[in-house]
C-alpha positions, 0 to 999 in steps of 0.5 A: 928214453922216448920224449913224453914218457919221463912221467913213467916214474909217477905212474901207478905200479899196477897200471890202474890209471891212464897217464895224462901224457898218454891221454893227451897223445890220444886226444892230439890224434883225434883232434888232427883227424877232426881238423882234416875232416873240417878242412876237407869239408871247407875246401870242397866249398871253395873255388879252385884258386884264391882265398885262404884255401886253394884246392890243387887237383892231380897228382903231378900238381900236388907234387909240384905244390909240395916242391914249391912250398918247400923251395920257398921256405926261409926258416922252418919246414914241418912235415908228416910223412906217410904213404902214399908217396909221390916221387921223393927224389926231387924233394929229398935233394931239395931238403938237402939244399935247404938244410945247407941254407940253414932252413930247419926241418922237423919231419914226423914219420908214420912208422909205415913210412920207414918200412920202405927200405930206401926211405930208412936210408934216405931219412938217416942221411937227412938226419945226418945233414940236420933234419930233426926226425921223430916217429909216430905209430899211426899218423892221422894224415900227410902234412907240410907246414912252411914258415908257419905261413902256409900248409899243404894237406891231402884231400883225396888219395889212391893207393899210389898217389895223392890225387888232390890237396888243399893249400892253406894260407895264414888263418885260424885253420892253419894255426890249428894245424900247426898246434896239432903238429906240435902236439903230435911231435911232442908225443912222438918217438925219436928216430934212430937209424936202426928203427926197423933193423933190431934183430935177435931173440932178445930184442923187442920188435918195433910193435913191442917197443911201442907197447912198452913205451905206452906201458911205461907211461902208465897206459891202461890196456884199453888205451894201448888197444886204442893206440895200437889197433888191438882189442883190450883183451889182445892188449892185455895178453900182449902186456902180460907176455912182455911182463913175463919176458922181462922177468918182472911182476908188475906193469911199472917194473916192465916199463922200468926194465925196458928202459934199463935194457935200452929198449926204450 
């Protein structure tokens, strides 16, 4: 079962209320976006070097900063992975070495990150080596936090690369970003190697699994729509289709049946 959804047993059978867990998940993403906006605004007022905030310009320099931060990690690397990507080969090799040294990696993947066929295979290998990986429907930003002491956050990006980023050292802002990562991590789904490989008419699509996960938590159609990018009307239709497909009568029964079938 997805972490954070054990409260499904306490949800109202008619789905009339939004579970507190789901609301906190929504709030965590809202806070993350607000924090990113605050850092970007503060970074633009800082000089290019020194201080709590240091702006890095240029895709190559951003990639090098990401590499150096992780190379110097001694205990923990926490990351949010989503497009656009720099060349990942050196970072993947580096993570393998750091895992062997005993450094802990917690990586939160935007589900679009795993749509790239190589990334799914690479992530599976890293998980086998010890990476802790979870998946979120829509990650608010890319992020690297190292040893709870320093972070790298994108400022501007094109479709192909991150053009500028800010290095954040120990500060209230860094502590806030670390807390936001923990909130997003708590509500994310565990990574499985067949994340995007489930096939067959009797299996749900990835999108349907996300809807069922929210349904099992007691989320209303409005909340499901907000998280999935649907209108409430579309969310209501998708929920009714899933209820009919599962052969049950209520939203609560649909969530429980999905768990029973191993869909969640």
